[in-house]
C-alpha positions in Angstrom: -43.8 -57.6 -7.6 -46.3 -57.2 -4.8 -49.2 -58.3 -7.0 -50.7 -61.8 -7.2 -50.8 -63.6 -10.5 -54.5 -63.1 -11.2 -54.3 -59.3 -10.6 -51.2 -59.1 -12.7 -52.8 -60.9 -15.6 -56.0 -58.8 -15.3 -54.0 -55.6 -15.4 -51.9 -56.9 -18.3 -54.9 -57.8 -20.4 -56.6 -54.4 -19.7 -53.4 -52.7 -20.7 -53.3 -54.6 -23.9 -56.9 -53.8 -24.5 -56.2 -50.1 -24.1 -53.3 -50.3 -26.6 -55.6 -52.0 -29.1 -58.2 -49.3 -28.6 -55.6 -46.6 -29.0 -54.4 -48.1 -32.3 -57.8 -48.7 -33.8 -60.7 -46.7 -32.5 -63.1 -48.6 -34.9 -62.7 -51.9 -33.1 -65.9 -53.2 -31.4 -65.7 -53.8 -27.6 -66.4 -57.5 -28.1 -63.5 -57.7 -30.6 -61.1 -56.1 -28.1 -62.3 -58.4 -25.4 -61.7 -61.4 -27.5 -58.3 -60.3 -28.6 -57.0 -59.9 -25.1 -58.5 -63.2 -23.8 -62.0 -62.4 -22.5 -64.7 -64.7 -23.9 -67.5 -62.6 -22.5 -67.6 -58.9 -23.5 -69.9 -58.1 -20.5 -67.3 -59.5 -18.1 -64.6 -57.6 -19.9 -66.5 -54.3 -19.4 -66.8 -55.0 -15.7 -63.1 -55.8 -15.3 -62.2 -52.8 -17.4 -64.3 -50.5 -15.2 -62.8 -52.0 -12.0 -59.2 -51.4 -13.4 -59.7 -48.0 -15.0 -62.7 -46.5 -13.3 -64.7 -46.2 -16.5 -66.2 -48.2 -19.3 -64.3 -49.2 -22.4 -66.6 -46.9 -24.6 -66.1 -44.0 -22.1 -62.3 -44.6 -22.3 -62.4 -44.5 -26.1 -64.4 -41.3 -26.1 -62.0 -39.6 -23.7 -59.1 -40.9 -25.7 -60.5 -39.3 -28.9 -60.9 -36.1 -26.9 -57.3 -36.3 -25.8 -58.2 -36.6 -22.1 -57.0 -40.1 -21.4 -53.5 -41.2 -20.1 -51.4 -43.7 -21.9 -51.8 -47.4 -21.3 -48.3 -47.5 -19.8 -49.6 -45.5 -16.8 -51.7 -48.3 -15.5 
């Protein structure tokens, strides 16, 4: 695969978070974080930014505007 387990798991969780946010834009960030296995929403936001280059709320806003790629493109 070329990716260590920790990075694979991190990317998988963020991909799942993106799918959740795409399905239900009304979910709170802490709800998404908890649903994908992060107990700390602040840490989730930091990891999300590292993986996608933007905050979860910024991602959702761009998703609503139709500017965001699909979660499968991560």
